[in-house]
C-alpha positions as CSV (number, residue, x, y, z in Angstrom):
1,M,32.9,-16.5,7.3
2,R,31.4,-14.1,5.2
3,E,30.1,-11.2,6.8
4,K,26.5,-10.7,7.4
5,K,24.5,-7.8,6.2
6,K,22.4,-6.3,8.9
7,V,19.1,-5.4,8.2
8,V,16.0,-3.4,10.0
9,T,12.7,-3.5,7.9
10,L,9.7,-1.3,9.5
11,C,6.1,-1.6,8.9
12,S,7.3,-4.9,7.6
13,G,4.5,-7.5,6.1
14,Y,5.8,-10.5,6.0
15,D,8.8,-9.6,4.4
16,S,9.1,-9.1,0.7
17,Q,11.8,-7.1,1.5
18,C,13.9,-10.1,3.2
19,M,12.7,-12.2,0.3
20,A,14.3,-10.0,-2.3
21,L,17.5,-9.9,-0.5
22,D,16.8,-14.1,-0.3
23,E,17.3,-14.1,-4.3
24,L,20.0,-11.9,-4.0
25,K,22.1,-14.6,-2.1
26,K,20.9,-17.3,-4.6
27,R,22.4,-15.1,-7.3
28,H,25.4,-13.9,-5.1
29,P,27.1,-16.8,-3.2
30,D,29.3,-14.1,-1.5
31,F,26.4,-12.0,-0.1
32,D,24.4,-12.9,3.0
33,Y,22.3,-10.9,5.7
34,E,20.8,-10.7,8.7
35,L,17.2,-9.5,9.7
36,V,18.3,-7.9,13.3
37,A,15.2,-6.2,13.6
38,W,11.7,-5.8,12.3
39,S,8.3,-3.8,12.7
40,E,4.8,-5.1,12.2
41,I,1.4,-4.8,14.4
42,D,-1.1,-6.3,12.4
43,K,-1.7,-10.0,13.7
44,Y,-2.0,-11.6,10.4
45,A,0.9,-10.2,8.8
46,I,3.1,-11.2,12.0
47,Q,1.7,-14.8,12.0
48,M,3.0,-14.9,8.3
49,H,6.7,-13.4,8.7
50,N,6.4,-16.3,11.2
51,L,6.0,-19.0,9.4
52,V,8.0,-17.6,6.4
53,Y,11.0,-16.6,9.1
54,P,10.6,-18.0,11.8
55,E,14.4,-17.5,13.1
56,Y,13.5,-13.9,13.1
57,A,9.9,-14.3,15.5
58,D,11.4,-12.9,18.7
59,R,12.9,-9.9,16.7
60,N,9.3,-8.1,15.9
61,L,9.5,-4.7,17.8
62,G,5.9,-4.0,17.2
63,D,4.6,-0.4,16.9
64,M,7.7,1.2,15.2
65,T,6.2,5.0,16.9
66,K,7.2,3.7,20.2
67,I,10.4,1.9,19.4
68,D,13.6,2.7,21.6
69,W,16.7,2.4,18.9
70,Q,19.3,2.5,21.3
71,P,19.3,-0.8,22.6
72,I,19.3,-2.1,18.6
73,K,22.3,0.2,18.2
74,E,24.2,-1.1,21.2
75,K,23.8,-4.5,20.5
76,Y,24.0,-4.3,17.0
77,G,26.2,-1.8,15.5
78,E,26.3,0.1,12.4
79,I,23.1,-1.2,10.6
80,D,23.6,-1.8,6.7
81,L,20.1,-1.2,5.4
82,L,16.7,0.1,6.7
83,T,13.6,-0.6,4.6
84,Y,10.5,1.3,5.2
85,S,7.1,0.5,3.0
86,T,4.8,2.7,5.4
87,P,0.8,2.8,5.1
88,C,-0.3,3.9,1.4
89,Q,-3.8,4.4,2.2
90,S,-4.0,8.2,2.9
91,I,-2.2,8.5,-0.6
92,S,-3.2,5.9,-2.9
93,Q,-5.8,6.9,-5.1
94,A,-7.9,3.8,-4.3
95,G,-8.2,5.4,-0.5
96,M,-9.5,8.6,0.6
97,Q,-6.3,10.3,0.1
98,H,-6.2,12.7,3.2
99,G,-2.2,13.0,2.9
100,F,1.0,12.1,5.0
101,A,1.2,15.4,6.3
102,E,3.3,15.5,9.7
103,G,1.3,15.5,12.7
104,S,-1.7,14.9,10.7
105,G,-2.9,11.7,12.4
106,T,-3.6,9.7,9.0
107,R,-2.3,6.1,8.8
108,S,0.4,7.1,6.0
109,S,1.6,9.9,8.1
110,I,3.3,7.0,10.5
111,L,6.3,7.4,7.5
112,W,7.3,10.3,9.8
113,S,8.1,8.2,12.8
114,T,10.9,6.9,10.5
115,E,13.0,9.5,11.4
116,E,14.0,8.3,15.3
117,A,15.5,4.9,13.7
118,I,17.5,7.0,11.3
119,R,18.3,9.6,13.8
120,V,19.5,6.5,16.1
121,L,20.9,4.1,13.8
122,R,21.7,6.3,11.2
123,P,22.2,3.1,8.7
124,K,24.4,3.1,5.4
125,F,21.3,2.8,3.2
126,L,17.5,3.3,3.5
127,L,15.2,2.0,0.9
128,Q,11.3,3.5,0.8
129,E,8.2,2.1,-1.5
130,N,5.1,3.3,-2.2
131,V,2.5,3.8,-4.4
132,K,3.2,6.4,-7.8
133,A,0.6,8.9,-6.2
134,I,3.0,10.2,-3.5
135,I,4.7,12.5,-6.1
136,S,1.3,13.4,-7.6
137,G,0.8,17.1,-7.7
138,R,4.7,17.2,-9.4
139,P,6.7,20.0,-10.3
140,D,3.9,22.1,-8.0
141,F,4.0,22.2,-4.1
142,Y,0.0,23.8,-3.7
143,R,-2.7,23.5,-5.8
144,K,-6.1,25.2,-6.0
145,G,-8.7,22.8,-4.7
146,K,-12.3,22.6,-5.5
147,D,-13.2,24.9,-2.4
148,G,-10.7,27.3,-3.9
149,K,-8.3,27.1,-1.3
150,M,-4.4,26.1,-1.9
151,T,-3.5,22.4,-1.0
152,E,-0.2,21.3,-0.3
153,T,0.2,18.5,-3.1
154,F,1.5,15.1,-1.9
155,W,4.7,16.4,-3.9
156,S,5.3,18.8,-1.8
157,L,5.4,16.5,1.6
158,I,7.4,13.9,-0.2
159,C,10.0,16.7,-1.0
160,K,9.7,17.8,3.2
161,W,10.9,14.3,3.7
162,M,13.6,14.3,1.4
163,K,14.8,17.4,2.7
164,R,14.2,16.0,6.3
165,V,16.5,12.7,5.6
166,E,18.9,14.8,3.9
167,S,19.4,16.7,7.1
168,Y,20.7,13.7,8.6
169,G,23.5,13.5,6.1
170,Y,21.7,11.4,3.2
171,T,21.8,11.7,-0.4
172,N,18.5,10.8,-2.2
173,T,17.5,9.5,-5.5
174,W,14.0,8.1,-6.7
175,S,12.1,6.2,-9.5
176,I,9.1,5.2,-10.4
177,I,9.3,1.6,-11.7
178,N,6.4,-1.0,-13.0
179,S,6.9,-4.3,-12.6
180,K,5.9,-4.9,-15.7
181,N,9.4,-3.7,-16.9
182,M,10.8,-5.8,-14.7
183,G,10.3,-8.9,-15.9
184,V,6.5,-9.1,-13.6
185,P,3.7,-10.1,-15.3
186,Q,2.0,-7.6,-13.5
187,N,1.2,-3.6,-14.5
188,R,2.3,-2.1,-10.7
189,D,3.7,1.6,-10.8
190,R,5.3,2.0,-7.3
191,F,7.8,4.8,-6.3
192,F,11.2,3.8,-4.5
193,L,13.3,6.5,-2.6
194,L,17.3,5.2,-2.3
195,S,18.8,7.5,0.4
196,Q,22.3,6.7,0.8
197,R,24.8,8.3,3.6
198,E,27.1,10.6,2.4
199,D,30.1,8.8,3.7
200,V,29.1,5.6,2.0
201,A,27.3,7.2,-1.6
202,L,28.0,5.1,-4.2
203,D,27.3,6.5,-8.1
204,Y,23.6,4.6,-8.6
205,Q,22.0,3.6,-11.5
206,W,18.3,2.7,-11.5
207,P,17.6,-0.6,-13.0
208,K,16.8,-0.4,-16.8
209,S,13.7,-1.8,-18.4
210,K,13.9,-5.1,-20.0
211,P,11.5,-7.1,-22.1
212,L,8.5,-9.3,-20.5
213,T,9.0,-12.2,-21.6
214,T,6.6,-14.2,-18.6
215,R,3.1,-14.2,-18.9
216,L,0.4,-14.9,-15.9
217,E,-0.3,-17.9,-17.3
218,D,3.5,-19.4,-16.8
219,V,3.4,-19.1,-13.0
220,L,-0.4,-20.3,-12.4
221,E,-0.1,-23.2,-10.4
222,E,-1.5,-26.2,-12.5
223,E,-2.8,-28.3,-9.7
224,V,-4.2,-26.2,-6.6
225,A,-4.9,-27.6,-3.0
226,D,-8.7,-28.2,-2.4
227,R,-9.0,-25.8,0.4
228,Y,-8.3,-22.4,-1.9
229,F,-11.4,-23.5,-3.8
230,L,-15.3,-22.9,-1.8
231,K,-16.7,-25.9,-0.9
232,D,-20.0,-27.2,-3.0
233,D,-22.4,-26.2,-0.5
234,A,-21.1,-22.7,0.2
235,V,-21.4,-21.9,-4.2
236,S,-25.0,-23.4,-3.7
237,K,-26.3,-21.1,-0.8
238,F,-24.4,-18.3,-2.8
239,L,-26.1,-19.1,-5.9
240,K,-29.2,-19.3,-4.0
241,A,-29.0,-15.9,-2.2
242,N,-27.9,-14.3,-5.7
243,D,-29.9,-16.7,-8.4
244,S,-30.6,-13.0,-10.3
245,D,-28.4,-10.1,-11.4
246,N,-30.9,-8.1,-10.2
247,A,-30.4,-9.4,-6.6
248,L,-27.7,-7.0,-5.0
249,F,-29.4,-4.0,-7.0
250,M,-33.0,-5.1,-5.3
251,Q,-30.9,-5.1,-1.4
252,F,-29.5,-1.3,-2.0
253,D,-33.0,0.0,-3.9
254,L,-31.0,0.2,-7.2
255,P,-31.9,-0.2,-10.8
256,P,-30.0,-3.5,-12.3
257,T,-27.7,-0.7,-14.7
258,H,-24.1,-1.0,-15.4
259,E,-23.8,2.6,-14.1
260,A,-25.7,1.6,-11.0
261,A,-23.3,-1.2,-10.4
262,M,-20.4,1.0,-10.7
263,F,-21.7,3.6,-8.6
264,L,-22.0,0.8,-5.9
265,K,-18.6,-0.2,-6.6
266,T,-17.4,3.5,-6.0
267,V,-19.3,3.7,-2.9
268,I,-18.3,0.5,-0.9
269,Q,-14.7,0.9,-1.9
270,I,-14.6,4.4,-0.2
271,F,-16.6,3.0,2.6
272,M,-14.3,-0.2,3.0
273,E,-11.8,2.7,3.1
274,R,-13.4,5.4,5.5
275,H,-14.4,2.4,8.1
276,D,-11.1,0.4,8.1
277,G,-13.8,-2.2,6.7
278,W,-10.7,-4.3,5.6
279,D,-10.2,-5.3,9.1
280,E,-13.4,-5.8,10.2
281,G,-15.4,-9.6,9.8
282,I,-17.8,-9.9,7.4
283,E,-20.8,-9.7,9.9
284,W,-19.6,-6.6,10.8
285,N,-19.4,-5.1,6.9
286,E,-22.8,-6.6,6.1
287,K,-24.4,-4.9,9.4
288,E,-23.0,-1.5,8.9
289,L,-23.5,-1.6,4.8
290,S,-27.1,-2.8,5.5
291,Y,-27.7,0.1,8.0
292,R,-26.6,2.2,5.4
293,R,-29.0,1.2,2.4
294,P,-31.0,4.1,2.9
295,S,-28.5,6.5,3.1
296,I,-27.1,5.2,-0.4
297,A,-30.1,5.2,-2.2
298,R,-30.1,9.0,-1.1
299,L,-27.0,9.0,-2.3
300,Y,-27.8,7.8,-5.7
301,E,-30.6,10.0,-6.3
302,K,-27.9,12.5,-5.9
303,F,-25.8,11.4,-8.0
304,K,-28.6,11.0,-10.8
305,E,-28.7,14.3,-10.9
306,N,-24.9,15.6,-11.2
307,P,-22.1,12.8,-10.6
308,K,-19.7,15.4,-9.8
309,K,-21.9,16.6,-7.0
310,L,-20.5,13.8,-5.0
311,D,-17.0,15.1,-5.0
312,V,-18.4,17.7,-2.4
313,E,-21.2,16.1,-0.9
314,Y,-19.7,12.8,-0.3
315,W,-15.9,12.2,-1.0
316,R,-13.1,14.7,-2.7
317,G,-12.3,12.1,-5.7
318,F,-15.4,10.1,-6.0
319,Y,-16.0,11.0,-9.7
320,K,-12.8,10.2,-10.7
321,M,-12.8,6.7,-9.0
322,F,-16.1,5.7,-10.5
323,K,-14.9,7.1,-14.1
324,E,-11.8,4.2,-13.3
325,N,-14.0,1.7,-12.4
326,M,-16.6,2.3,-15.6
327,E,-13.2,2.0,-17.5
328,R,-12.0,-1.1,-15.8
329,N,-14.9,-2.9,-16.0
330,K,-15.3,-1.8,-19.9
331,D,-11.6,-3.4,-20.2
332,A,-12.6,-6.3,-18.8
333,N,-15.3,-7.0,-21.5
């Protein structure tokens, strides 16, 4: 009987990491693995994980910042692979970019809680995945901000993390990989960090790009179940409530222009990130946005004076996000 590789995943989601390992099993019959522990706190992600991998439903250890790893070590011995795709919200260009400095309390700073699992379990291999922005600022460790003060770059922070991992006897190699260069019809850059324990380290080479032969139309289903579509009465109500292009702008007292639309889109993106709107219900978001309509209108007046002002008065990075939204819409048209 072949020996199963022992795997631990942190911030597991529904465990696309295990899905990749399942694909590996198909291609290499001599390979097999066992998910000995996983960590997830989002109730919907947990539900999905349990649907996909019911055999591992009782192995979710919950909040990774509170896990005692010693019992896992005693029960399973040496761990072959630990993966950690920690939150990107505080790093991503689509978020607030508050960073992930150790002890900062941002959502992305949970990365540093991975250290305890590494210290106790000493897995053979560690694999981190995150957004490309995690190396922003490279090669500088500090840059001058708009206020004239020197600010530590994300590149500096990820270098500190790699040094921390090295202190436990690991060698690091990292790469930026775009899914479109791996045969997937999606333009998506991601940062990958592979850490190998020195006593088992290999001369690892990152995969080379290959031609994209698959298009989105090749993977879309021809027949889709009715439950994935809006019902006719729901569509009717939506159209009635928004029977003109001006409806949304009138709600926020904005002119019906493309520029105003992209301003509003940028403001709502920032609102959703700042207030964890994605984790709240529709009614909550509607109520909160309705309450903020006057302030959004005032914000638009400042925006008309000078869009770059909002980088200082509202959110650092507003203007860049606004310009990106303008460009995306132009490309779509």
